[in-house]
N, C-alpha and C positions, 0 to 999 in steps of 0.2 A: 473735574473740580476737586481740589483738596477739601477733605471734610473739616469743617470748622470745629474748634473746641467750644462747646457750649456750657454755660453755667446756669443753674436754675434760679429763678426769682419767684418766690411765693407771694402772690398778690391777694391772698385771702383777706388780709388785714390792711392792705395798702390803699391809699386814696387814688382817685382817678388821675390826678396830676402826677403822682409818683409813678404810676404805671406808664403814663405818656413819656415821662423823662426816661424811663427804663427802655422803652421801645425804640428810641432813637439811638441807642448804643448798639454797636455791632456784636456779633458772636454770642448770642444768648438765646435761651428759650424761656418762655413765660408759662408759668402754671397759674391759670386764671380761674378763680372760683367765685367771682361775684360780677354783677352787672356792670359795675364801673370798669373793671379790668376788661371785660368782654367788649364793652363799647369802645374803649380806647384801642384795643387790638383791631376791632372792626374797621376803624378808620386807617390805621397805620399799616395794616397787613399789605395792601396793594402797593403803597408807596415804597415800602422797603423790601418787596419781593418775598413776603412771608408766606408760609404754608402751614396748614394744619398737619401736625406730625404725630397725632395719636395721643392717647392718654397715659403713655408710659415711655420712659427713655428708649426701651427696645423698639417700640412702634415708631418713635421719632427717628431712630437710626435707619429703620427700614424705609420710611418715607423719604428721608433725605437721599437715599440711594436712587430713588426714582425721580428726584428733582421735582418735588411738589410745587405747585403754583398758587398764586393768590386766588385763582378761580376755585381751587380745591378748598382753600380756606373758607371762602364764602359759602360753598355748597355744604360743608361739613360742620363748621364751627358755629354758625349763627344760631343753630338750634341747641347748642351745648352750653348755654349760659349758666346752667345750674350744676354743671359737672366740671371737675378739673380737666384741663387739657393743656397740651404743650404747643408752644409757638416758637419757631426759629426764625430769626431775622437774618436773611441772606444778604442784605445790603445790596440788592441788585438794581436799585433805582427804578427808572422807567416812568418818570413823570410825564404828563401830557401837556401839550401846548395849546390844545383846543380840541373840540369835538366831543364825542360821546364816550362814556366809560361807565361800566357797571360799578366801579369804584376806582377813583383816581384823583390826582391833584396835579397842579402845575402853577407856574407863575411867569410873570413877564414885566416889562417896564417900557415907558415911553422913551423914544430916542431923542426927544427934544426938551424934556423937562423932568421933574422929580416924581411924576406919577408912577406908581407901581400897582400891580394887582396879583392876587392869588386866588385859586379856586379849589374846592374840595367837593367831590361827588361820592355819595355812599348809597348803595342799594338798600332799600328798606326790607322789612321782614315779610312782605307779601310774597306769594308763591310765583307771581308773574315776573318776567324778566324786567330789568331796569328800563324805565321809560322816560328818563330825563336826558336831555341833550343840552349842550351849552356852547357859547361862543365867548372867547376872551382873547383879544388881540388888538394891536395897533397896526394901522395901515396908512400908507400915503395915498391920498385921493385928491386929484386936481389941485395939487400944490399945498394941501393942508394935511396935518396929521390927525387922523380920526381914530379914536378908541371905540371899539365895538364890543359890547358885553351883553350877554343874554342868557336867560334860563328858559328852556322850553319843557314843560311838565306834561308829558303825554298821558293819555288814558285809552284803554281798549287797544293797546298796541303802541308801537313806536314809529310807525310810518309817518305820521303827521309831524311830530317834533323833528324827525330826521329831515323832512322836506323843508321845514322852517330854518333849520340850521344852514342848509345849503342856499336858500333863496331869499329869505326875508330881508336881510341887510342889503344885499345887492339890489333888491327891488326898491328899497328906501332910497339908497344913494343914487340910483338911476332915475328917480323922479325929476322931471325937468326943472321944477322950482325948488329943489331941496335947499339950496343956499339962501334963496330969498324968503322961503316960508317953510322951515323945517317941520313945524307942527302939522301943518296941513299935508305936507308930503308924507310924513310918517303915517298919518291916518289913512291917506289914500293907498299907500303901499300895503298896509295891514289888510284893508278890504280887498284889494286886488289879489293879494296873495291867497286870501281865503277863497276867492272865486276860482283861482287856479287849482287849489286843492280839491274843491268840490267838483270841478270839471274833470279831474283825473279819477274820481271815484268810479268804479271800485278799486282802481289800482292802489289807492292809498288806504283802502279799507274803510271800515265804519267808525274808526276811532277819531280822536281829536287831540287838542293840546291847548294849554294856557301859554302865555308868553309874557315875559317882562324883558324889555330891551333898554339899553342905555347907550347913547351916542355922545362921546366927549370930543369936542372940536378944539384942536390946538391947546388942550389942557385947561381951557377957560370956560367953554360953553357946554352945558350938559342938558341933554334932552332924554327924558325917561317916558316910556309908554308901556301899557299893559292891557291884556285881556285875561280875565279869570282871576285866580287868587294867588298867583306868584307876585311877589312884592318887591319894591325898591324903597330903601330907607336911606336918607342922607343924614349925616351927623355934622352939626355946626356947633362948635364950642362944647361938644359932648352931648348936645341935645338932639334927640331923634326927630326927624321930620319925614313923615311918610310921603313919598313922591308918587304913589300909585293908589288906585282904588280897588278894593276887593269886590269883585263882581259876584255877589251872592244872590241866590234865587229870592230870598225874602226881601232884600232891598230893592230888587228890580221886578217885583211881582207884577206891577202894573204893565210893564212892557211885555212880559211873558204872556199875561192873560189877554192883552190887546192883540197878540199874535195868535191867539187860539190855544195856548198852552195852559198848564196849571202848575202850581207848586205844592208838593207834598211835604208834610211835616209829621213823619211817623215817630212815635216814641222811641227813644234810644238811637235815632239817626239824625243826620243833618238834613236841612231842607234840600229838595231835589227838584229839578225841572222835569215834569212829567214822571216823577218817581224814579228818575234815572241819574241825571247829571247834577253834581253838587256846585256847579258854577253857572252863571247866567250868560256869560260871554266866553266864546272859545273859537279856535280855528277848527275846521272840519265838522265832525258830528253831523253828517248829512241827514241822518234820520230825524234829528231834532232841529235842524237848521232853521226851519220856518218859525220856531219859537225862541231862537237864540240870536244874539248879536255878535258881531266880530269887530265892531268899531272900537278903537282903543281910547282910553283916557291918556292925554299927553300933557306933561308938565315940563318946565325948564327951570334951570338955576344957573347962576354965575358962580364959578369956583373962585373963591378968594382966600385970604389968609385965615379966615375963621372956619373954613370948610375942612373937616377932618377926613372923612371917608364916606364911601357909598357901599351899601350891602344890597346885593340882589340874591334872592333865594326863593326856592319853591316852598309850598305850604308845609312840607315835611319839617321845616324849621319853624315857621310862624304858628303852627298849631300848638307848639309847646313853649313859645318864647315871645315876649312882647318886643315891640320895636326898641324900647329903651334898654331892655335887658340885652338885646343883641348888640347894640351900640356900646354899652358898658363893657361887654366882653371883648369886642373887637378893638376898641380904642386903647386898651391896655397893652396891646401886642403890636409892636411896630411893623413886624414882618407880615404882610397881608396874607401870605400862604399859611403861616402858622395861625393867623386869626381865623381864616376860613376853616381850617382843620378843627380849631378849638370850638367854633360854633357847631360844627357837625357832631363832634364828640358830646357837647353839652346837650344837643337835641336827642341823641341816642340815650344819653344818661337819663333824660327826662321821659324816656320810653316812647319817643316818636316811632310810629310803625311805618310811615311812608318813606319813599325815596327822599333823600336829603341832598339838595344841590345848592351850593353857596359860592358866590363870588364877592370878594372884598377888594375894593379899589381905594387905595390910600393916596391922598393928594399932597 
């Protein structure tokens, strides 16, 4: 590969949006000296094949010779927010159409209507590997176009969200009464999938996962379901409507205690089931399952001319952003991929520490 001519951009005094605009230009390296610049680089590095190339032009040249990867960027630069470093945009592309990624993005659209989607996944600052999985695609199923969108936020490993990515939607669609009663079919498939996960234990390990799923039928009928604290938010005429329920230990304390468990509320920490899990419903978690639920809350909506968009995201976004703030950001950006990226950047800028996974569906 011919070596690219790079030009420096000093971001010490540049705004986050300025940095973002700079990063999508080819053949440059970035000297980032503040959290805004680092957060922007963090999202765009994987999308454009970026690599950490050291803290001097000499180190940058040496790293370029070894063809550094986005994985190197994540391993080396995420701890360097307070130091100047250089970033080279190799413009190698590599967006994803679905599945899991430690950091990545992608987009797609309906074949029968105007609906478009984009997604962005960014690994958090925790030392464990990325534990978020997603689904974002349109499929033809029994003569109808079905949009399938999901965020699976794992904990204590990624085996359970990986299983959900492969099996949950197929289990839902294969329910005998899906077309006649989608809500009941979704609920049944959630619980049957959880039973399958538990029956595979210890193959799937002791971990678990939250889930938020959205099924869009022929671009008109939307069904959203969730367990845990991953959330779905619909925008109508710019107003945020939460389509899911955050299943938190304090709000479901009665159910937990009736099952023989308890809720801890330690100073400086969130409420936890038996002092361990910060959600009251989840897939998996065999050791806690007698005190947890896996039945989802299911809601539906008709998509009409007043419906702007749908946001699905893990709690890495919602911990630092209200529903309306997320809608206000996404609604201003017509391209759903750019909107999803902007939400992830904003969450990082607000110092979210968790993995951040976001899907934006624009109607």
